[in-house]
N, CA, C and O atoms as a GROMACS GRO file, in nm:
protein
  620
    1MET      N    1   8.540   8.324   1.832
    1MET     CA    2   8.690   8.360   1.892
    1MET      C    3   8.700   8.519   1.909
    1MET      O    4   8.670   8.603   1.823
    2PRO      N    5   8.744   8.541   2.026
    2PRO     CA    6   8.768   8.691   2.046
    2PRO      C    7   8.877   8.753   1.949
    2PRO      O    8   8.968   8.686   1.901
    3PRO      N    9   8.861   8.878   1.925
    3PRO     CA   10   8.966   8.929   1.820
    3PRO      C   11   9.097   8.935   1.899
    3PRO      O   12   9.101   8.940   2.022
    4ASP      N   13   9.200   8.935   1.821
    4ASP     CA   14   9.313   8.969   1.877
    4ASP      C   15   9.324   9.061   1.966
    4ASP      O   16   9.241   9.152   1.961
    5ARG      N   17   9.434   9.063   2.078
    5ARG     CA   18   9.431   9.174   2.155
    5ARG      C   19   9.572   9.220   2.162
    5ARG      O   20   9.664   9.141   2.138
    6PRO      N   21   9.595   9.340   2.194
    6PRO     CA   22   9.734   9.396   2.216
    6PRO      C   23   9.790   9.329   2.322
    6PRO      O   24   9.720   9.299   2.419
    7GLY      N   25   9.943   9.295   2.316
    7GLY     CA   26  10.003   9.244   2.413
    7GLY      C   27  10.003   9.313   2.556
    7GLY      O   28  10.026   9.245   2.656
    8PHE      N   29   9.978   9.431   2.562
    8PHE     CA   30   9.983   9.497   2.693
    8PHE      C   31   9.854   9.468   2.772
    8PHE      O   32   9.859   9.490   2.894
    9GLU      N   33   9.737   9.421   2.717
    9GLU     CA   34   9.625   9.398   2.783
    9GLU      C   35   9.644   9.258   2.874
    9GLU      O   36   9.592   9.251   2.986
   10LEU      N   37   9.704   9.173   2.831
   10LEU     CA   38   9.721   9.057   2.924
   10LEU      C   39   9.779   9.090   3.070
   10LEU      O   40   9.720   9.042   3.167
   11PRO      N   41   9.885   9.163   3.088
   11PRO     CA   42   9.905   9.177   3.207
   11PRO      C   43   9.825   9.274   3.296
   11PRO      O   44   9.824   9.284   3.419
   12LEU      N   45   9.760   9.341   3.204
   12LEU     CA   46   9.656   9.446   3.284
   12LEU      C   47   9.530   9.362   3.330
   12LEU      O   48   9.476   9.388   3.438
   13LEU      N   49   9.490   9.274   3.257
   13LEU     CA   50   9.384   9.179   3.287
   13LEU      C   51   9.420   9.100   3.410
   13LEU      O   52   9.334   9.086   3.496
   14LEU      N   53   9.554   9.043   3.426
   14LEU     CA   54   9.598   8.966   3.506
   14LEU      C   55   9.597   9.049   3.657
   14LEU      O   56   9.549   9.002   3.760
   15ALA      N   57   9.656   9.171   3.646
   15ALA     CA   58   9.667   9.257   3.758
   15ALA      C   59   9.519   9.283   3.776
   15ALA      O   60   9.481   9.251   3.888
   16GLY      N   61   9.441   9.324   3.712
   16GLY     CA   62   9.297   9.357   3.735
   16GLY      C   63   9.229   9.246   3.803
   16GLY      O   64   9.158   9.268   3.901
   17ALA      N   65   9.247   9.126   3.756
   17ALA     CA   66   9.184   8.990   3.834
   17ALA      C   67   9.250   8.991   3.964
   17ALA      O   68   9.178   8.973   4.063
   18PHE      N   69   9.371   9.008   3.980
   18PHE     CA   70   9.433   8.997   4.139
   18PHE      C   71   9.375   9.119   4.201
   18PHE      O   72   9.307   9.096   4.301
   19ARG      N   73   9.383   9.232   4.169
   19ARG     CA   74   9.290   9.338   4.217
   19ARG      C   75   9.162   9.332   4.275
   19ARG      O   76   9.129   9.369   4.388
   20ALA      N   77   9.076   9.268   4.164
   20ALA     CA   78   8.949   9.242   4.216
   20ALA      C   79   8.923   9.155   4.333
   20ALA      O   80   8.839   9.175   4.421
   21ILE      N   81   9.012   9.048   4.321
   21ILE     CA   82   8.988   8.941   4.446
   21ILE      C   83   9.049   9.009   4.571
   21ILE      O   84   8.986   8.989   4.675
   22VAL      N   85   9.158   9.082   4.581
   22VAL     CA   86   9.220   9.151   4.670
   22VAL      C   87   9.135   9.256   4.727
   22VAL      O   88   9.122   9.251   4.849
   23ASP      N   89   9.073   9.352   4.662
   23ASP     CA   90   8.960   9.422   4.696
   23ASP      C   91   8.842   9.370   4.766
   23ASP      O   92   8.792   9.421   4.866
   24ALA      N   93   8.804   9.265   4.706
   24ALA     CA   94   8.678   9.209   4.748
   24ALA      C   95   8.715   9.128   4.875
   24ALA      O   96   8.621   9.100   4.949
   25LEU      N   97   8.826   9.093   4.907
   25LEU     CA   98   8.883   9.018   5.029
   25LEU      C   99   8.866   9.117   5.124
   25LEU      O  100   8.802   9.094   5.227
   26HIS      N  101   8.926   9.245   5.098
   26HIS     CA  102   8.943   9.333   5.209
   26HIS      C  103   8.794   9.414   5.243
   26HIS      O  104   8.772   9.466   5.353
   27ALA      N  105   8.719   9.415   5.154
   27ALA     CA  106   8.579   9.462   5.167
   27ALA      C  107   8.524   9.351   5.286
   27ALA      O  108   8.482   9.392   5.394
   28GLU      N  109   8.529   9.234   5.258
   28GLU     CA  110   8.488   9.138   5.349
   28GLU      C  111   8.544   9.148   5.492
   28GLU      O  112   8.478   9.148   5.596
   29LEU      N  113   8.656   9.155   5.481
   29LEU     CA  114   8.743   9.169   5.612
   29LEU      C  115   8.701   9.284   5.690
   29LEU      O  116   8.681   9.274   5.811
   30ALA      N  117   8.684   9.404   5.621
   30ALA     CA  118   8.630   9.512   5.670
   30ALA      C  119   8.492   9.488   5.758
   30ALA      O  120   8.477   9.522   5.875
   31ARG      N  121   8.400   9.423   5.679
   31ARG     CA  122   8.280   9.388   5.744
   31ARG      C  123   8.275   9.294   5.852
   31ARG      O  124   8.178   9.284   5.928
   32GLN      N  125   8.375   9.228   5.858
   32GLN     CA  126   8.416   9.111   5.972
   32GLN      C  127   8.499   9.160   6.090
   32GLN      O  128   8.550   9.082   6.170
   33GLY      N  129   8.511   9.313   6.099
   33GLY     CA  130   8.591   9.357   6.197
   33GLY      C  131   8.725   9.399   6.178
   33GLY      O  132   8.791   9.438   6.275
   34HIS      N  133   8.779   9.395   6.047
   34HIS     CA  134   8.906   9.410   6.019
   34HIS      C  135   8.923   9.526   5.921
   34HIS      O  136   8.973   9.500   5.812
   35PRO      N  137   8.885   9.660   5.949
   35PRO     CA  138   8.882   9.754   5.843
   35PRO      C  139   9.015   9.816   5.801
   35PRO      O  140   9.028   9.879   5.696
   36HIS      N  141   9.117   9.792   5.894
   36HIS     CA  142   9.257   9.857   5.862
   36HIS      C  143   9.338   9.744   5.801
   36HIS      O  144   9.452   9.765   5.759
   37ALA      N  145   9.283   9.630   5.795
   37ALA     CA  146   9.376   9.520   5.736
   37ALA      C  147   9.433   9.563   5.575
   37ALA      O  148   9.357   9.613   5.492
   38ARG      N  149   9.545   9.542   5.554
   38ARG     CA  150   9.589   9.572   5.406
   38ARG      C  151   9.660   9.454   5.332
   38ARG      O  152   9.700   9.359   5.401
   39PRO      N  153   9.675   9.453   5.218
   39PRO     CA  154   9.737   9.330   5.148
   39PRO      C  155   9.865   9.276   5.235
   39PRO      O  156   9.878   9.164   5.284
   40ILE      N  157   9.954   9.386   5.239
   40ILE     CA  158  10.090   9.361   5.309
   40ILE      C  159  10.070   9.283   5.452
   40ILE      O  160  10.155   9.205   5.495
   41HIS      N  161   9.970   9.310   5.506
   41HIS     CA  162   9.971   9.252   5.649
   41HIS      C  163   9.937   9.107   5.625
   41HIS      O  164   9.983   9.034   5.713
   42GLY      N  165   9.874   9.050   5.537
   42GLY     CA  166   9.842   8.912   5.524
   42GLY      C  167   9.966   8.840   5.470
   42GLY      O  168   9.999   8.732   5.519
   43PHE      N  169  10.038   8.897   5.366
   43PHE     CA  170  10.171   8.848   5.361
   43PHE      C  171  10.262   8.842   5.447
   43PHE      O  172  10.339   8.747   5.440
   44ALA      N  173  10.279   8.938   5.546
   44ALA     CA  174  10.344   8.948   5.666
   44ALA      C  175  10.329   8.853   5.752
   44ALA      O  176  10.420   8.786   5.802
   45LEU      N  177  10.185   8.842   5.779
   45LEU     CA  178  10.140   8.729   5.893
   45LEU      C  179  10.150   8.588   5.840
   45LEU      O  180  10.172   8.502   5.924
   46GLN      N  181  10.136   8.546   5.704
   46GLN     CA  182  10.190   8.442   5.673
   46GLN      C  183  10.328   8.413   5.677
   46GLN      O  184  10.374   8.302   5.700
   47ALA      N  185  10.394   8.517   5.653
   47ALA     CA  186  10.553   8.481   5.656
   47ALA      C  187  10.599   8.457   5.784
   47ALA      O  188  10.704   8.394   5.798
   48LEU      N  189  10.519   8.510   5.908
   48LEU     CA  190  10.592   8.497   6.043
   48LEU      C  191  10.563   8.340   6.079
   48LEU      O  192  10.629   8.281   6.165
   49GLY      N  193  10.471   8.285   6.014
   49GLY     CA  194  10.450   8.141   6.031
   49GLY      C  195  10.411   8.114   6.188
   49GLY      O  196  10.396   8.207   6.269
   50ALA      N  197  10.397   7.975   6.221
   50ALA     CA  198  10.372   7.946   6.366
   50ALA      C  199  10.468   7.982   6.454
   50ALA      O  200  10.435   8.017   6.567
   51GLU      N  201  10.596   7.979   6.417
   51GLU     CA  202  10.697   8.011   6.531
   51GLU      C  203  10.749   8.139   6.525
   51GLU      O  204  10.854   8.170   6.581
   52GLY      N  205  10.676   8.220   6.454
   52GLY     CA  206  10.711   8.358   6.440
   52GLY      C  207  10.854   8.384   6.382
   52GLY      O  208  10.922   8.286   6.349
   53GLN      N  209  10.902   8.507   6.368
   53GLN     CA  210  11.027   8.548   6.309
   53GLN      C  211  11.068   8.662   6.363
   53GLN      O  212  10.987   8.739   6.414
   54THR      N  213  11.227   8.694   6.360
   54THR     CA  214  11.273   8.822   6.379
   54THR      C  215  11.244   8.920   6.288
   54THR      O  216  11.197   8.882   6.180
   55ILE      N  217  11.259   9.029   6.305
   55ILE     CA  218  11.234   9.119   6.197
   55ILE      C  219  11.314   9.110   6.063
   55ILE      O  220  11.274   9.125   5.948
   56SER      N  221  11.454   9.078   6.116
   56SER     CA  222  11.555   9.049   5.999
   56SER      C  223  11.502   8.942   5.902
   56SER      O  224  11.492   8.953   5.780
   57ALA      N  225  11.465   8.822   5.988
   57ALA     CA  226  11.432   8.713   5.906
   57ALA      C  227  11.294   8.720   5.823
   57ALA      O  228  11.271   8.650   5.724
   58LEU      N  229  11.206   8.814   5.877
   58LEU     CA  230  11.076   8.859   5.804
   58LEU      C  231  11.111   8.930   5.688
   58LEU      O  232  11.061   8.906   5.579
   59ALA      N  233  11.210   9.033   5.713
   59ALA     CA  234  11.236   9.130   5.577
   59ALA      C  235  11.298   9.013   5.463
   59ALA      O  236  11.264   9.018   5.345
   60ARG      N  237  11.371   8.930   5.506
   60ARG     CA  238  11.434   8.830   5.403
   60ARG      C  239  11.311   8.757   5.346
   60ARG      O  240  11.299   8.749   5.223
   61ARG      N  241  11.216   8.700   5.430
   61ARG     CA  242  11.114   8.636   5.367
   61ARG      C  243  11.015   8.719   5.273
   61ARG      O  244  10.958   8.668   5.176
   62LEU      N  245  11.003   8.838   5.308
   62LEU     CA  246  10.902   8.915   5.234
   62LEU      C  247  10.991   8.988   5.112
   62LEU      O  248  10.937   9.040   5.014
   63GLY      N  249  11.126   8.983   5.131
   63GLY     CA  250  11.192   9.040   5.016
   63GLY      C  251  11.204   9.189   5.023
   63GLY      O  252  11.220   9.255   4.920
   64VAL      N  253  11.196   9.247   5.152
   64VAL     CA  254  11.179   9.380   5.170
   64VAL      C  255  11.314   9.435   5.254
   64VAL      O  256  11.393   9.347   5.289
   65THR      N  257  11.341   9.561   5.285
   65THR     CA  258  11.442   9.594   5.381
   65THR      C  259  11.409   9.564   5.517
   65THR      O  260  11.296   9.522   5.539
   66LYS      N  261  11.495   9.579   5.619
   66LYS     CA  262  11.472   9.567   5.761
   66LYS      C  263  11.368   9.663   5.796
   66LYS      O  264  11.262   9.630   5.852
   67GLN      N  265  11.404   9.793   5.760
   67GLN     CA  266  11.324   9.912   5.788
   67GLN      C  267  11.176   9.885   5.749
   67GLN      O  268  11.086   9.903   5.832
   68ALA      N  269  11.151   9.841   5.620
   68ALA     CA  270  11.012   9.809   5.566
   68ALA      C  271  10.955   9.733   5.646
   68ALA      O  272  10.844   9.764   5.688
   69ALA      N  273  11.016   9.615   5.684
   69ALA     CA  274  10.953   9.490   5.778
   69ALA      C  275  10.938   9.560   5.919
   69ALA      O  276  10.831   9.532   5.973
   70ALA      N  277  11.007   9.631   5.978
   70ALA     CA  278  10.997   9.690   6.105
   70ALA      C  279  10.855   9.792   6.112
   70ALA      O  280  10.771   9.796   6.202
   71LYS      N  281  10.859   9.862   6.000
   71LYS     CA  282  10.730   9.966   5.977
   71LYS      C  283  10.617   9.858   5.955
   71LYS      O  284  10.507   9.881   6.006
   72THR      N  285  10.633   9.753   5.890
   72THR     CA  286  10.504   9.679   5.884
   72THR      C  287  10.467   9.616   6.024
   72THR      O  288  10.352   9.616   6.066
   73VAL      N  289  10.576   9.562   6.092
   73VAL     CA  290  10.542   9.493   6.209
   73VAL      C  291  10.483   9.605   6.318
   73VAL      O  292  10.393   9.579   6.399
   74ALA      N  293  10.537   9.710   6.309
   74ALA     CA  294  10.475   9.815   6.398
   74ALA      C  295  10.327   9.864   6.359
   74ALA      O  296  10.247   9.903   6.444
   75GLY      N  297  10.302   9.858   6.230
   75GLY     CA  298  10.155   9.866   6.208
   75GLY      C  299  10.074   9.764   6.248
   75GLY      O  300   9.964   9.778   6.301
   76LEU      N  301  10.134   9.650   6.219
   76LEU     CA  302  10.052   9.511   6.255
   76LEU      C  303  10.042   9.505   6.424
   76LEU      O  304   9.955   9.448   6.490
   77GLU      N  305  10.130   9.561   6.461
   77GLU     CA  306  10.140   9.569   6.631
   77GLU      C  307  10.022   9.653   6.672
   77GLU      O  308   9.938   9.607   6.749
   78ARG      N  309  10.013   9.766   6.625
   78ARG     CA  310   9.911   9.881   6.661
   78ARG      C  311   9.770   9.839   6.637
   78ARG      O  312   9.676   9.893   6.696
   79LEU      N  313   9.752   9.732   6.541
   79LEU     CA  314   9.641   9.679   6.496
   79LEU      C  315   9.588   9.562   6.575
   79LEU      O  316   9.472   9.520   6.567
   80GLY      N  317   9.697   9.508   6.664
   80GLY     CA  318   9.674   9.400   6.757
   80GLY      C  319   9.684   9.256   6.684
   80GLY      O  320   9.630   9.156   6.732
   81TYR      N  321   9.759   9.256   6.563
   81TYR     CA  322   9.787   9.139   6.478
   81TYR      C  323   9.916   9.046   6.539
   81TYR      O  324   9.924   8.924   6.538
   82VAL      N  325  10.011   9.140   6.591
   82VAL     CA  326  10.126   9.066   6.638
   82VAL      C  327  10.177   9.118   6.762
   82VAL      O  328  10.130   9.224   6.804
   83ARG      N  329  10.269   9.058   6.826
   83ARG     CA  330  10.314   9.098   6.950
   83ARG      C  331  10.489   9.059   6.947
   83ARG      O  332  10.532   8.965   6.880
   84ARG      N  333  10.549   9.119   7.004
   84ARG     CA  334  10.691   9.096   7.029
   84ARG      C  335  10.739   9.008   7.165
   84ARG      O  336  10.702   9.044   7.277
   85VAL      N  337  10.809   8.911   7.150
   85VAL     CA  338  10.871   8.840   7.268
   85VAL      C  339  11.010   8.813   7.252
   85VAL      O  340  11.069   8.817   7.144
   86ARG      N  341  11.057   8.788   7.354
   86ARG     CA  342  11.200   8.770   7.356
   86ARG      C  343  11.227   8.616   7.286
   86ARG      O  344  11.149   8.524   7.312
   87ASP      N  345  11.328   8.599   7.206
   87ASP     CA  346  11.344   8.465   7.131
   87ASP      C  347  11.389   8.377   7.256
   87ASP      O  348  11.468   8.413   7.343
   88PRO      N  349  11.329   8.262   7.248
   88PRO     CA  350  11.357   8.168   7.350
   88PRO      C  351  11.516   8.106   7.349
   88PRO      O  352  11.573   8.060   7.448
   89VAL      N  353  11.567   8.117   7.228
   89VAL     CA  354  11.706   8.028   7.205
   89VAL      C  355  11.787   8.156   7.213
   89VAL      O  356  11.883   8.143   7.288
   90ASP      N  357  11.775   8.276   7.156
   90ASP     CA  358  11.880   8.392   7.166
   90ASP      C  359  11.805   8.500   7.226
   90ASP      O  360  11.721   8.564   7.164
   91GLY      N  361  11.841   8.526   7.373
   91GLY     CA  362  11.769   8.590   7.454
   91GLY      C  363  11.770   8.770   7.416
   91GLY      O  364  11.693   8.858   7.456
   92ARG      N  365  11.888   8.779   7.324
   92ARG     CA  366  11.917   8.937   7.272
   92ARG      C  367  11.838   8.954   7.158
   92ARG      O  368  11.828   9.070   7.119
   93ALA      N  369  11.780   8.868   7.095
   93ALA     CA  370  11.672   8.865   6.975
   93ALA      C  371  11.543   8.872   7.036
   93ALA      O  372  11.514   8.827   7.147
   94ILE      N  373  11.451   8.945   6.939
   94ILE     CA  374  11.314   8.965   6.957
   94ILE      C  375  11.236   8.882   6.843
   94ILE      O  376  11.275   8.899   6.727
   95ARG      N  377  11.152   8.813   6.862
   95ARG     CA  378  11.075   8.733   6.769
   95ARG      C  379  10.928   8.800   6.771
   95ARG      O  380  10.863   8.824   6.873
   96VAL      N  381  10.894   8.822   6.649
   96VAL     CA  382  10.749   8.864   6.621
   96VAL      C  383  10.638   8.747   6.609
   96VAL      O  384  10.664   8.663   6.523
   97LEU      N  385  10.529   8.730   6.676
   97LEU     CA  386  10.449   8.631   6.674
   97LEU      C  387  10.299   8.678   6.649
   97LEU      O  388  10.254   8.779   6.702
   98CYS      N  389  10.232   8.603   6.572
   98CYS     CA  390  10.085   8.642   6.559
   98CYS      C  391  10.016   8.644   6.686
   98CYS      O  392  10.065   8.577   6.777
   99THR      N  393   9.910   8.710   6.705
   99THR     CA  394   9.837   8.724   6.831
   99THR      C  395   9.690   8.642   6.772
   99THR      O  396   9.672   8.614   6.653
  100PRO      N  397   9.601   8.615   6.875
  100PRO     CA  398   9.489   8.549   6.827
  100PRO      C  399   9.413   8.641   6.726
  100PRO      O  400   9.338   8.581   6.649
  101ARG      N  401   9.422   8.779   6.714
  101ARG     CA  402   9.358   8.855   6.640
  101ARG      C  403   9.419   8.828   6.508
  101ARG      O  404   9.347   8.829   6.408
  102GLY      N  405   9.552   8.804   6.498
  102GLY     CA  406   9.635   8.792   6.366
  102GLY      C  407   9.580   8.668   6.300
  102GLY      O  408   9.543   8.674   6.183
  103GLU      N  409   9.573   8.550   6.373
  103GLU     CA  410   9.541   8.440   6.344
  103GLU      C  411   9.404   8.435   6.303
  103GLU      O  412   9.375   8.365   6.206
  104GLU      N  413   9.297   8.513   6.377
  104GLU     CA  414   9.161   8.531   6.321
  104GLU      C  415   9.155   8.600   6.190
  104GLU      O  416   9.066   8.571   6.110
  105LEU      N  417   9.243   8.686   6.165
  105LEU     CA  418   9.256   8.756   6.021
  105LEU      C  419   9.305   8.656   5.921
  105LEU      O  420   9.251   8.657   5.810
  106LEU      N  421   9.389   8.581   5.944
  106LEU     CA  422   9.434   8.471   5.855
  106LEU      C  423   9.324   8.356   5.814
  106LEU      O  424   9.310   8.307   5.702
  107THR      N  425   9.251   8.325   5.931
  107THR     CA  426   9.139   8.238   5.904
  107THR      C  427   9.026   8.294   5.838
  107THR      O  428   8.960   8.233   5.754
  108LEU      N  429   9.003   8.410   5.876
  108LEU     CA  430   8.890   8.496   5.771
  108LEU      C  431   8.927   8.510   5.636
  108LEU      O  432   8.846   8.481   5.549
  109SER      N  433   9.042   8.553   5.607
  109SER     CA  434   9.115   8.560   5.462
  109SER      C  435   9.102   8.450   5.402
  109SER      O  436   9.061   8.451   5.285
  110ALA      N  437   9.136   8.319   5.473
  110ALA     CA  438   9.141   8.170   5.399
  110ALA      C  439   8.973   8.176   5.344
  110ALA      O  440   8.938   8.171   5.226
  111LEU      N  441   8.898   8.185   5.444
  111LEU     CA  442   8.750   8.165   5.414
  111LEU      C  443   8.713   8.244   5.303
  111LEU      O  444   8.658   8.194   5.205
  112ALA      N  445   8.742   8.379   5.312
  112ALA     CA  446   8.691   8.466   5.227
  112ALA      C  447   8.751   8.438   5.078
  112ALA      O  448   8.679   8.462   4.981
  113PHE      N  449   8.881   8.389   5.062
  113PHE     CA  450   8.918   8.345   4.939
  113PHE      C  451   8.858   8.230   4.885
  113PHE      O  452   8.855   8.220   4.762
  114GLU      N  453   8.805   8.131   4.964
  114GLU     CA  454   8.726   8.020   4.919
  114GLU      C  455   8.606   8.055   4.862
  114GLU      O  456   8.565   8.006   4.757
  115ARG      N  457   8.547   8.136   4.925
  115ARG     CA  458   8.414   8.202   4.893
  115ARG      C  459   8.428   8.279   4.740
  115ARG      O  460   8.355   8.253   4.644
  116LEU      N  461   8.522   8.365   4.739
  116LEU     CA  462   8.558   8.436   4.616
  116LEU      C  463   8.580   8.350   4.506
  116LEU      O  464   8.530   8.378   4.397
  117ARG      N  465   8.663   8.225   4.526
  117ARG     CA  466   8.688   8.125   4.428
  117ARG      C  467   8.542   8.071   4.388
  117ARG      O  468   8.502   8.047   4.274
  118LEU      N  469   8.485   8.060   4.484
  118LEU     CA  470   8.320   8.017   4.424
  118LEU      C  471   8.254   8.110   4.339
  118LEU      O  472   8.185   8.073   4.244
  119GLU      N  473   8.272   8.234   4.370
  119GLU     CA  474   8.207   8.327   4.292
  119GLU      C  475   8.271   8.320   4.155
  119GLU      O  476   8.202   8.343   4.056
  120TRP      N  477   8.381   8.294   4.146
  120TRP     CA  478   8.444   8.272   3.992
  120TRP      C  479   8.396   8.135   3.934
  120TRP      O  480   8.373   8.126   3.814
  121VAL      N  481   8.384   8.049   4.003
  121VAL     CA  482   8.309   7.929   3.967
  121VAL      C  483   8.162   7.956   3.905
  121VAL      O  484   8.127   7.917   3.794
  122ASP      N  485   8.086   8.027   3.993
  122ASP     CA  486   7.966   8.056   3.947
  122ASP      C  487   7.959   8.162   3.816
  122ASP      O  488   7.864   8.169   3.738
  123ALA      N  489   8.057   8.225   3.812
  123ALA     CA  490   8.081   8.348   3.678
  123ALA      C  491   8.117   8.269   3.571
  123ALA      O  492   8.037   8.283   3.479
  124ILE      N  493   8.226   8.175   3.542
  124ILE     CA  494   8.269   8.106   3.454
  124ILE      C  495   8.259   7.971   3.440
  124ILE      O  496   8.281   7.930   3.326
  125GLY      N  497   8.228   7.878   3.533
  125GLY     CA  498   8.222   7.751   3.559
  125GLY      C  499   8.346   7.694   3.619
  125GLY      O  500   8.455   7.749   3.602
  126ALA      N  501   8.331   7.589   3.687
  126ALA     CA  502   8.422   7.519   3.752
  126ALA      C  503   8.527   7.457   3.657
  126ALA      O  504   8.648   7.475   3.673
  127ALA      N  505   8.476   7.386   3.561
  127ALA     CA  506   8.590   7.325   3.460
  127ALA      C  507   8.680   7.440   3.398
  127ALA      O  508   8.802   7.427   3.400
  128ARG      N  509   8.620   7.551   3.343
  128ARG     CA  510   8.680   7.661   3.296
  128ARG      C  511   8.797   7.736   3.402
  128ARG      O  512   8.913   7.764   3.372
  129LEU      N  513   8.733   7.756   3.526
  129LEU     CA  514   8.837   7.805   3.631
  129LEU      C  515   8.940   7.717   3.657
  129LEU      O  516   9.054   7.762   3.672
  130SER      N  517   8.918   7.589   3.665
  130SER     CA  518   9.022   7.490   3.696
  130SER      C  519   9.128   7.480   3.581
  130SER      O  520   9.248   7.463   3.605
  131ARG      N  521   9.079   7.491   3.464
  131ARG     CA  522   9.173   7.519   3.341
  131ARG      C  523   9.254   7.642   3.337
  131ARG      O  524   9.373   7.644   3.308
  132LEU      N  525   9.184   7.739   3.367
  132LEU     CA  526   9.254   7.872   3.382
  132LEU      C  527   9.378   7.869   3.517
  132LEU      O  528   9.487   7.924   3.505
  133GLU      N  529   9.343   7.807   3.622
  133GLU     CA  530   9.437   7.799   3.724
  133GLU      C  531   9.551   7.693   3.677
  133GLU      O  532   9.668   7.718   3.702
  134ASP      N  533   9.523   7.601   3.625
  134ASP     CA  534   9.647   7.494   3.555
  134ASP      C  535   9.714   7.570   3.454
  134ASP      O  536   9.836   7.558   3.449
  135ASP      N  537   9.651   7.654   3.365
  135ASP     CA  538   9.716   7.723   3.252
  135ASP      C  539   9.834   7.813   3.325
  135ASP      O  540   9.953   7.804   3.295
  136LEU      N  541   9.779   7.907   3.433
  136LEU     CA  542   9.857   8.008   3.493
  136LEU      C  543   9.973   7.933   3.577
  136LEU      O  544  10.080   7.993   3.575
  137GLU      N  545   9.970   7.820   3.645
  137GLU     CA  546  10.049   7.747   3.719
  137GLU      C  547  10.145   7.710   3.588
  137GLU      O  548  10.259   7.754   3.599
  138ARG      N  549  10.122   7.651   3.490
  138ARG     CA  550  10.205   7.625   3.377
  138ARG      C  551  10.283   7.726   3.352
  138ARG      O  552  10.404   7.700   3.346
  139LEU      N  553  10.247   7.843   3.333
  139LEU     CA  554  10.317   7.955   3.288
  139LEU      C  555  10.407   8.008   3.395
  139LEU      O  556  10.518   8.051   3.362
  140VAL      N  557  10.369   8.009   3.523
  140VAL     CA  558  10.437   8.051   3.630
  140VAL      C  559  10.583   7.974   3.663
  140VAL      O  560  10.695   8.024   3.667
  141LYS      N  561  10.548   7.850   3.683
  141LYS     CA  562  10.646   7.772   3.748
  141LYS      C  563  10.768   7.772   3.653
  141LYS      O  564  10.874   7.796   3.711
  142PRO      N  565  10.777   7.750   3.514
  142PRO     CA  566  10.914   7.768   3.436
  142PRO      C  567  10.980   7.920   3.461
  142PRO      O  568  11.099   7.943   3.437
  143ALA      N  569  10.912   7.993   3.499
  143ALA     CA  570  10.962   8.151   3.517
  143ALA      C  571  11.042   8.143   3.665
  143ALA      O  572  11.123   8.228   3.702
  144GLY      N  573  11.002   8.024   3.739
  144GLY     CA  574  11.073   8.013   3.891
  144GLY      C  575  11.027   8.086   3.980
  144GLY      O  576  11.084   8.101   4.088
  145ILE      N  577  10.895   8.152   3.941
  145ILE     CA  578  10.839   8.252   4.031
  145ILE      C  579  10.760   8.181   4.169
  145ILE      O  580  10.670   8.099   4.159
  146LYS      N  581  10.807   8.223   4.276
  146LYS     CA  582  10.724   8.161   4.394
  146LYS      C  583  10.609   8.247   4.417
  146LYS      O  584  10.616   8.368   4.392
  147LEU      N  585  10.491   8.188   4.467
  147LEU     CA  586  10.383   8.252   4.470
  147LEU      C  587  10.381   8.358   4.600
  147LEU      O  588  10.300   8.450   4.609
  148GLY      N  589  10.485   8.327   4.702
  148GLY     CA  590  10.466   8.425   4.806
  148GLY      C  591  10.572   8.543   4.795
  148GLY      O  592  10.599   8.617   4.890
  149ASP      N  593  10.626   8.551   4.676
  149ASP     CA  594  10.728   8.653   4.645
  149ASP      C  595  10.680   8.784   4.609
  149ASP      O  596  10.759   8.875   4.581
  150LEU      N  597  10.546   8.798   4.608
  150LEU     CA  598  10.498   8.909   4.562
  150LEU      C  599  10.525   9.047   4.662
  150LEU      O  600  10.552   9.151   4.601
  151PRO      N  601  10.520   9.053   4.788
  151PRO     CA  602  10.558   9.156   4.866
  151PRO      C  603  10.675   9.235   4.813
  151PRO      O  604  10.660   9.352   4.777
  152GLY      N  605  10.788   9.176   4.806
  152GLY     CA  606  10.895   9.234   4.773
  152GLY      C  607  10.912   9.295   4.627
  152GLY      O  608  10.972   9.396   4.591
  153TRP      N  609  10.845   9.209   4.561
  153TRP     CA  610  10.845   9.234   4.414
  153TRP      C  611  10.763   9.366   4.351
  153TRP      O  612  10.790   9.425   4.246
  154LEU      N  613  10.658   9.394   4.444
  154LEU     CA  614  10.557   9.489   4.424
  154LEU      C  615  10.597   9.630   4.488
  154LEU      O  616  10.522   9.728   4.479
  155ARG      N  617  10.718   9.633   4.552
  155ARG     CA  618  10.780   9.737   4.593
  155ARG      C  619  10.754   9.867   4.503
  155ARG      O  620  10.808   9.974   4.531
   0.00000   0.00000   0.00000
């Protein structure tokens, strides 16, 4: 049994594990033609969904200001991950949609996350990783934390 650890180590270890996965993901994405992709880009593209969102709706979904969402969209647009179109219902509104390049980024990210999870399986074993995931879920659910809420919280 490992020695008792100070309480502050747990959040640092959890943050370190998150960082290790995200850094490995972005190194993989860079090798696959997406060197400028950042974590917020993935959150934003996921939040757009298949139908797209207005910048105001995207800001609400990400838990950020409209200005922060607009800045993120501008960056995504420069990288070719999104495009703006007139809303088909409200002609005054602008909807932000994923481009094929944005969809590719999401697909590559999903595949990379699966591969990275398999690396953790190799490192600690499938049963142990499954227990870790179950335990983390058990701890997160009562706190009412939604897994997509990170962008706004990390501000």
